C-alpha positions in Angstrom: 106.1 120.3 20.9 107.6 121.0 24.3 105.2 120.5 27.3 104.6 123.6 29.4 106.3 123.7 32.8 104.2 122.7 35.8 102.4 125.5 37.7 103.9 127.0 40.8 103.6 124.8 43.8 105.3 122.5 46.3 106.8 119.4 44.7 109.1 116.6 45.9 112.6 118.0 46.2 114.7 117.0 43.2 117.8 117.3 45.4 116.5 114.2 47.3 115.6 115.8 50.7 112.6 114.2 52.5 110.6 117.5 52.3 109.2 119.4 49.3 110.7 122.4 47.4 108.9 125.4 45.9 108.7 125.6 42.1 107.9 129.1 41.1 106.8 128.1 37.6 110.2 128.7 36.0 112.7 127.1 38.3 113.4 125.6 41.7 113.8 128.1 44.6 115.6 127.8 47.9 112.4 127.4 49.9 112.1 123.9 51.5 109.2 122.6 53.4 109.7 119.9 56.1 107.6 116.7 55.6 104.3 116.7 57.4 104.4 114.8 60.7 101.6 112.4 61.2 99.5 113.1 64.3 98.7 109.9 66.1 95.7 110.3 68.3 95.9 108.4 71.6 93.3 105.6 71.8 90.3 106.5 73.9 90.7 105.2 77.4 88.2 102.6 78.5 85.7 103.9 81.1 85.2 101.2 83.7 81.7 100.1 84.5 82.7 100.8 88.1 82.5 104.6 87.3 79.0 104.3 86.1 77.4 102.8 89.2 75.2 105.0 91.5 75.6 102.3 94.2 78.6 100.2 95.1 78.6 97.7 97.9 82.0 96.7 99.1 82.3 93.4 101.0 85.5 92.0 102.5 86.2 88.4 101.6 86.2 86.3 104.7 89.5 84.6 105.5 90.6 82.5 108.5 93.7 84.6 109.0 93.7 87.9 107.1 97.1 88.2 105.5 96.0 90.2 102.4 93.2 92.7 101.8 90.6 91.4 99.3 87.2 93.1 98.7 84.4 92.1 96.3 82.4 95.0 94.8 78.7 94.7 94.0 76.3 97.0 92.2 72.9 98.0 93.5 71.3 94.9 92.0 73.6 92.5 93.7 75.8 91.6 90.8 79.5 91.6 91.4 81.1 94.2 89.1 84.6 94.5 90.5 87.2 93.7 93.2 90.0 95.3 95.2 93.0 93.1 95.7 96.3 93.7 97.5 99.2 92.9 95.2 103.0 92.6 95.5 102.9 91.6 99.1 106.1 89.8 100.2 106.4 86.9 102.6 108.0 89.3 105.1 104.9 91.6 105.0 102.6 88.6 105.5 104.7 87.5 108.5 104.4 91.0 110.0 100.7 90.8 109.5 100.4 87.4 111.1 102.2 88.4 114.3 101.8 92.1 114.7 100.2 95.3 113.3 103.5 96.7 112.1 102.5 96.2 108.5 100.5 99.4 108.7 103.8 101.2 108.5 104.9 99.5 105.3 104.1 100.3 101.7 101.0 98.6 100.3 99.8 98.2 96.7 96.1 97.7 95.8 94.6 96.9 92.4 91.0 97.9 91.5 89.6 95.6 88.9 86.4 95.1 86.9 85.5 92.2 84.7 87.6 93.5 81.8 90.8 93.8 83.9 92.7 96.4 86.1 91.2 99.8 86.4 93.4 101.6 88.9 96.6 100.8 90.8 96.8 102.4 94.3 100.0 102.7 96.3 100.0 103.6 100.0 103.6 104.6 100.9 104.9 103.7 104.3 103.0 105.7 106.9 104.6 107.7 109.7 101.8 110.0 110.9 99.6 111.0 108.0 98.6 108.5 105.3 98.4 109.1 101.6 97.4 107.0 98.6 98.9 107.5 95.1 96.4 106.7 92.3 97.6 105.6 88.9 96.3 103.9 85.7 97.4 100.3 85.1 100.0 101.6 82.6 101.6 103.8 85.4 100.1 107.1 84.3 99.4 109.2 87.4 95.8 110.2 88.2 96.3 112.0 91.5 96.7 111.5 95.2 94.5 111.0 98.3 96.3 112.8 101.2 95.3 112.9 104.9 94.9 116.5 105.9 94.7 116.2 109.7 95.4 113.9 112.6 93.0 115.0 115.3 89.2 115.5 115.2 87.2 114.6 112.2 89.5 113.0 109.7 89.7 114.6 106.3 91.5 113.4 103.1 92.2 115.8 100.3 91.8 114.6 96.7 94.7 116.1 94.7 95.6 116.3 91.0 99.0 117.7 90.2 99.2 118.9 93.8 96.0 120.9 93.5 92.8 120.0 95.5 89.9 118.8 93.4 87.8 117.4 96.2 87.9 115.9 99.7 86.7 113.0 102.0 85.3 114.3 105.3 84.4 112.1 108.2 81.0 113.1 109.6 82.2 112.8 113.2 85.0 111.3 115.3 83.3 108.0 116.0 80.8 107.2 113.2 81.7 105.4 110.0 80.2 107.9 107.6 82.1 110.0 105.1 81.0 112.7 102.7 83.0 113.0 99.4 82.9 116.4 97.9 84.2 118.1 94.7 86.4 121.1 94.4 83.5 123.5 95.1 82.6 121.7 98.3 79.4 120.1 96.9 78.8 116.5 98.0 79.2 114.1 95.1 79.2 110.8 97.0 78.7 109.3 100.4 80.3 106.3 102.2 78.3 104.7 105.0 77.5 101.5 106.8 73.7 102.2 106.5 72.1 100.4 103.6 68.5 99.1 103.1 69.0 97.6 99.6 69.7 94.0 98.5 72.8 93.5 100.5 71.5 94.0 104.0 72.7 90.4 104.7 76.3 91.5 103.8 76.3 93.9 106.7 76.7 91.3 109.4 80.4 92.4 109.9 81.9 95.8 110.3 84.1 95.4 107.2 81.3 95.9 104.6 80.0 99.3 103.5 78.1 101.0 100.8 79.1 103.9 98.4 76.4 106.1 97.0 77.5 108.3 94.1 75.1 111.2 93.5 76.0 112.1 89.9 78.1 111.0 87.0 81.6 112.3 87.4 84.3 112.9 84.9 88.0 112.1 85.3 90.2 112.6 87.1 87.7 113.3 89.9 85.7 110.2 89.0 88.7 107.9 89.4 89.8 109.6 92.6 86.3 109.2 94.1 86.3 105.5 93.0 89.7 105.0 94.6 88.5 106.7 97.8 85.3 104.7 97.9 86.9 101.3 97.4 89.9 101.8 99.6 88.6 103.8 102.6 88.7 100.8 104.8 92.0 99.2 103.5 94.3 102.0 102.3 92.9 105.0 104.2 92.2 103.6 107.6 94.6 105.1 110.2 93.8 103.2 113.3 90.8 101.5 115.0 89.1 104.8 116.1 85.6 104.4 115.1 86.5 103.2 111.6 85.6 99.6 112.3 
């Protein structure tokens, strides 16, 4: 007894193509279907512990002669949770730094790290008048940019993603070392200041240490831009010695 033909449906193409061919119940048709393409979901990006801290205390490491920028980052309980380190600095740049202040006009690279490894890579291109910082992931994926918006008066930096503003850093006045960090609506989401009454009061014996207070949990890319702003305001954003020391 002859077996009945298979019901209509898509079956492997008997002609040998990688797709499937429609069987109408009586014979093969001309309708081909391309093979399904597997969708590979990108692995979820690790969210750094640095993005979860309501308080970050940034303390410059003391060196006899400062040839590189290095900062330790503590949480509100006094535990070190990260660091900011200048990377890729040539011997020529170190020489410039030793004998002059010309290195401020050269390109600088900073790496923000937590205990698990690099979190952000920051590049401050060679400065002419206005400074900017390019923020990227450790794999090179761009996050955004911190761009100086003005030269005179109260210094402001815009936080940009794809060229569009998502926030800003605004100096409180011309002389004081206080900055308000806002989101795209103008609401303050963080504050950078020298005033701190917590565990690390003893750290504030030099002008190179400061505290960052984050008012709410932020999502990326704003969270990473605020972190980059907070951890580099003294190293990558500082334009000159006017009131920022």
